[in-house]
C-alpha positions in Angstrom: 125.7 93.7 75.8 123.3 93.7 73.0 120.0 94.1 74.8 116.8 95.2 73.1 115.6 98.1 75.4 112.5 98.8 73.4 111.3 95.2 73.7 111.9 95.3 77.5 109.8 98.5 77.8 107.0 96.9 75.8 107.0 93.8 78.1 107.1 96.0 81.2 104.2 98.1 80.0 102.1 95.0 79.1 102.7 93.6 82.6 102.0 96.9 84.2 98.6 97.0 82.5 97.5 93.6 84.0 98.4 93.8 87.7 97.2 90.9 89.8 97.4 90.5 93.6 98.9 87.7 95.7 98.3 84.1 94.4 96.0 85.5 91.6 98.8 86.2 89.1 97.3 83.9 86.4 97.7 86.3 83.4 101.1 87.4 84.6 102.3 83.8 85.0 101.0 82.8 81.6 102.8 85.8 80.0 106.1 84.7 81.7 105.7 81.1 80.8 105.1 81.9 77.1 108.2 84.1 77.0 110.4 81.5 78.7 109.2 78.7 76.4 109.8 80.9 73.3 113.4 81.4 74.6 113.9 77.6 74.7 114.1 77.3 78.4 112.8 74.3 80.4 109.7 75.4 82.2 108.5 73.3 85.2 105.0 72.8 86.6 103.9 75.8 88.6 104.8 76.0 92.3 103.1 78.0 95.1 100.0 78.3 92.8 101.1 80.8 90.3 104.9 80.6 90.7 106.9 80.0 87.5 110.2 78.2 87.5 112.5 77.7 84.5 116.0 76.5 84.0 118.8 76.9 81.5 121.9 74.7 81.3 125.2 75.2 79.5 128.5 73.4 79.6 129.2 70.4 81.8 129.2 71.8 85.4 126.4 71.1 87.8 127.1 74.3 89.7 123.9 76.3 90.0 122.4 79.5 91.0 118.8 80.9 91.2 117.7 84.3 90.2 114.4 85.5 91.6 111.8 88.1 90.7 108.3 88.8 92.2 105.1 88.7 90.2 102.4 90.3 92.3 100.8 93.7 92.4 99.0 95.7 95.2 95.4 96.5 96.0 95.8 100.1 95.1 93.9 102.3 92.7 96.4 103.7 90.2 96.5 107.5 89.8 98.8 107.8 86.9 97.8 108.7 83.3 100.1 106.7 81.1 98.7 104.8 78.2 99.7 101.5 79.9 98.0 102.1 83.2 96.3 99.3 85.1 93.3 97.8 83.4 92.4 95.8 86.5 90.2 97.8 88.8 91.6 98.4 92.2 95.0 96.8 91.5 98.3 98.4 90.5 102.0 97.6 90.1 102.9 100.1 92.8 106.1 98.3 93.9 107.8 97.7 90.6 107.3 94.0 90.3 106.5 94.5 86.7 110.0 95.8 86.2 111.6 93.0 88.2 109.8 90.4 86.1 110.8 92.1 82.9 114.5 92.4 83.9 114.6 88.7 84.7 112.9 87.8 81.5 115.4 89.9 79.7 118.3 88.1 81.3 116.7 84.7 80.4 116.4 85.8 76.8 120.0 87.1 76.6 121.5 84.0 78.3 119.5 81.7 76.1 121.2 83.3 73.1 124.6 83.8 74.6 125.3 80.6 76.7 128.7 81.8 77.8 128.5 80.1 81.2 129.1 76.7 82.7 126.3 75.4 84.9 122.6 75.7 85.6 120.5 78.8 86.1 117.1 78.6 87.7 114.8 81.6 86.9 112.3 81.9 89.8 109.2 84.1 89.2 107.7 84.1 92.7 104.1 85.0 93.5 102.6 86.8 96.5 105.6 88.7 97.9 103.2 91.4 99.3 101.9 90.2 102.7 101.0 86.6 101.8 104.5 85.0 101.8 104.8 83.4 98.4 108.5 82.7 99.3 107.4 80.7 102.3 105.0 78.7 100.2 107.8 77.9 97.7 109.9 76.5 100.6 106.9 74.6 102.1 106.3 73.0 98.7 109.8 71.7 98.5 111.5 74.2 96.1 115.0 73.5 97.5 114.3 69.8 97.7 113.3 69.6 94.0 116.1 71.9 92.7 119.7 71.7 93.8 120.7 75.4 94.2 124.1 76.6 95.4 123.1 80.3 95.9 120.0 82.4 95.3 119.9 86.1 94.4 117.2 88.8 94.4 116.9 92.4 93.4 114.5 95.3 94.1 114.2 98.8 92.7 114.7 101.6 95.2 113.1 105.1 94.7 115.4 107.9 95.8 118.6 105.9 94.9 120.1 107.4 91.8 119.8 105.6 88.4 123.1 103.8 87.8 123.7 103.0 91.5 123.3 99.9 93.6 123.0 99.4 97.3 124.6 96.1 98.5 125.5 95.1 102.0 126.1 91.9 104.0 124.1 90.8 107.0 120.6 92.0 108.0 119.3 94.4 105.3 115.5 94.3 105.9 113.5 93.8 109.0 111.4 90.9 110.3 107.7 91.7 109.9 105.3 90.7 112.7 101.7 91.6 113.4 99.6 91.6 116.6 95.9 91.9 117.6 95.0 93.0 121.2 91.5 92.6 122.6 90.8 94.4 125.9 87.8 93.1 127.8 86.2 95.6 130.2 82.7 96.2 131.4 80.3 98.2 129.3 77.6 100.6 130.5 76.0 104.1 130.2 78.4 106.9 129.2 76.8 109.1 131.9 77.8 106.6 134.6 81.4 105.7 133.8 82.1 104.8 137.4 79.9 101.8 137.0 82.0 100.5 134.0 85.5 99.3 133.2 86.2 101.5 130.2 88.3 99.5 127.6 88.8 102.7 125.6 90.6 104.5 128.4 92.6 101.3 129.1 93.5 101.0 125.4 95.1 104.5 125.7 97.2 103.4 128.6 98.2 100.2 126.7 99.3 102.2 123.7 101.4 104.5 125.8 102.9 101.5 127.6 103.8 99.8 124.4 105.8 102.8 123.1 108.2 102.3 126.1 109.4 99.0 124.5 111.6 100.8 121.9 112.5 103.7 124.1 113.1 101.9 127.5 113.2 98.1 127.1 115.4 97.6 124.0 119.1 98.6 123.7 119.3 101.9 121.9 121.9 100.4 119.6 119.3 97.8 118.4 116.4 98.6 116.2 112.7 97.9 116.7 109.6 99.6 115.4 106.2 99.1 117.1 103.3 100.9 115.4 99.6 100.8 116.4 97.8 100.9 113.1 94.2 100.3 113.9 91.9 101.1 116.9 88.3 99.8 117.1 85.8 100.3 120.0 82.2 101.1 120.4 79.5 102.2 118.0 77.4 104.7 119.9 77.7 108.2 121.4 76.3 107.2 124.8 77.5 103.7 125.4 80.9 102.6 126.9 81.6 99.4 125.1 82.6 96.0 126.5 85.7 95.6 124.4 88.4 97.6 122.5 90.7 96.2 119.8 94.2 97.4 118.9 96.2 96.1 115.9 99.7 96.9 114.7 103.1 95.8 113.5 106.5 95.1 114.9 109.7 95.4 112.8 113.1 94.1 114.1 116.5 93.2 112.8 117.5 90.2 115.0 115.8 87.3 116.6 116.8 88.3 120.2 115.1 91.7 119.9 112.1 90.1 118.2 111.6 87.6 121.0 112.1 90.2 123.7 109.6 92.5 122.1 107.0 89.7 122.0 107.4 89.0 125.7 107.3 92.7 126.6 104.1 93.3 124.6 102.3 90.4 126.4 103.6 91.5 129.8 102.8 95.2 129.4 99.3 94.5 128.1 98.6 92.0 130.9 99.8 94.3 133.7 98.2 97.5 132.4 94.8 95.8 132.0 94.9 94.1 135.4 95.8 97.5 137.0 92.5 98.8 135.7 90.4 95.8 136.4 90.3 94.5 132.9 91.6 91.5 131.0 93.2 91.1 127.6 94.1 88.7 124.9 97.1 89.1 122.7 97.4 87.3 119.3 100.9 87.7 117.9 102.0 86.4 114.5 105.5 86.2 113.1 105.0 86.9 109.4 108.3 87.4 107.5 111.7 86.8 109.0 114.6 89.2 108.8 116.3 89.3 105.4 120.0 88.4 105.9 122.5 88.4 103.1 125.4 85.9 103.4 128.9 87.4 103.2 130.5 85.5 100.3 127.4 85.9 98.1 127.3 89.6 98.9 130.9 89.9 97.6 129.8 88.1 94.4 126.9 90.5 93.9 129.2 93.5 94.6 131.7 92.4 92.0 129.0 91.8 89.4 127.5 95.2 89.9 130.9 96.9 90.1 131.8 95.4 86.7 128.8 97.2 85.2 128.6 100.6 87.1 132.0 100.9 88.9 132.7 100.5 92.6 132.1 104.2 93.2 128.4 103.7 92.3 127.8 101.0 94.9 126.6 101.9 98.4 127.9 99.4 100.9 127.2 101.2 104.2 123.6 102.2 103.7 121.5 101.4 106.8 119.1 98.4 106.8 115.5 99.1 105.9 112.7 98.5 108.5 110.6 97.3 105.6 110.3 93.6 105.0 110.7 91.1 102.1 109.6 87.5 101.8 112.9 86.7 99.9 113.9 86.2 103.6 112.3 82.7 103.5 114.5 81.7 100.6 117.6 83.1 102.3 116.8 81.1 105.4 117.2 77.9 103.3 120.0 78.9 101.0 123.0 81.2 100.8 122.4 84.3 98.8 122.1 88.1 98.4 119.4 90.6 97.9 120.4 94.0 96.3 118.7 97.3 95.6 118.9 99.0 92.2 118.3 102.8 92.0 115.0 103.8 90.5 115.8 107.5 90.5 113.6 110.3 91.6 110.3 108.5 91.4 107.3 108.3 93.7 107.7 106.1 96.7 106.9 102.4 96.7 103.2 101.5 97.4 102.2 105.0 96.2 99.4 105.3 93.6 101.6 107.7 91.6 104.6 105.3 91.5 105.9 103.9 88.2 109.0 101.7 87.6 111.7 103.6 85.8 112.2 102.1 82.3 115.7 103.6 82.2 117.0 100.9 84.5 115.7 97.9 82.7 118.8 97.2 80.7 121.0 97.9 83.8 119.0 95.2 85.7 119.4 92.7 82.9 123.1 93.4 82.6 123.5 92.8 86.4 121.8 89.4 86.2 123.8 88.4 83.1 127.1 89.5 84.6 126.4 87.8 87.9 125.7 84.6 86.0 128.8 84.8 83.9 131.0 85.5 86.9 129.5 82.8 89.1 129.2 80.1 86.5 132.4 81.1 84.7 133.5 78.9 81.8 136.9 77.2 82.5 139.3 77.5 79.6 
């Protein structure tokens, strides 16, 4: 394939310098729109605030597929020293979405010049993947009602996976992402007279210990669940036992049964533990992102496209699921599809202030998108 690698690098560096967080990707969306229009694609009115959708049709078939990239950055202060570092204070492309956007733009440009396919491609540049559920917003605004899509595909870079390799598997590949807030109501008082109080801090300790038994004693060891307490807040003085204590955290799971059981266990353990110490509690539990589940046939299609580029020996098919989460799951809940990982090499980890997307994989990502399109929307002779 004749792909201009230097142009891709330039685009990626321009995007890296203007990171924008969820639903604020105005400069990024404008950059994408201008490029797509210059390629001659049909660009639709924005969806989900800053989401950009474009289409390209060739031949006579109405068979279609959608290719998705994410636009947003993270609220992280960049600690790199490249000449294209973030120019937006406190924001950084620390997850490689600048690279994802560039690869999909590269595919759109190539396919606009080489329309060797028969059908319709939808290029989906989705906002707010990080924490805010831009994929859910697309669904709520009727993305799949407005566009008739047979299958949807996504791709993410993966640090630690060698350049030139892909990880592709069917079924659950990333976990559901839930959050919870627990407020424990005790009885405050003087720290010198704890017997006259119901100390919510002590009870919070017991609650934390009890919650860790969910993964170790309540869930089948062959299933996966992660429960992490990530924030504790209580009191503001050396000599006062406070009235309340707050615990916050996250739960990750790979199937709905384990997720529902975990929710019930959290509420039960918090309630019983607090009552045993004379306190009460309130649990606020939110399901944020569902589990990301690849459908079998579309996974086979993704495998074949990647294998055609790098060879079957460079595709990992039995890698374990990640307990991280991805809002592409909302799109896969509505449509068949597959989400794959492309090796980013020996880079810093995702969400790290020293991370940078590997420019060496830009042409590989473009080639994957193009080959997937050519194979799925094959011209009939």
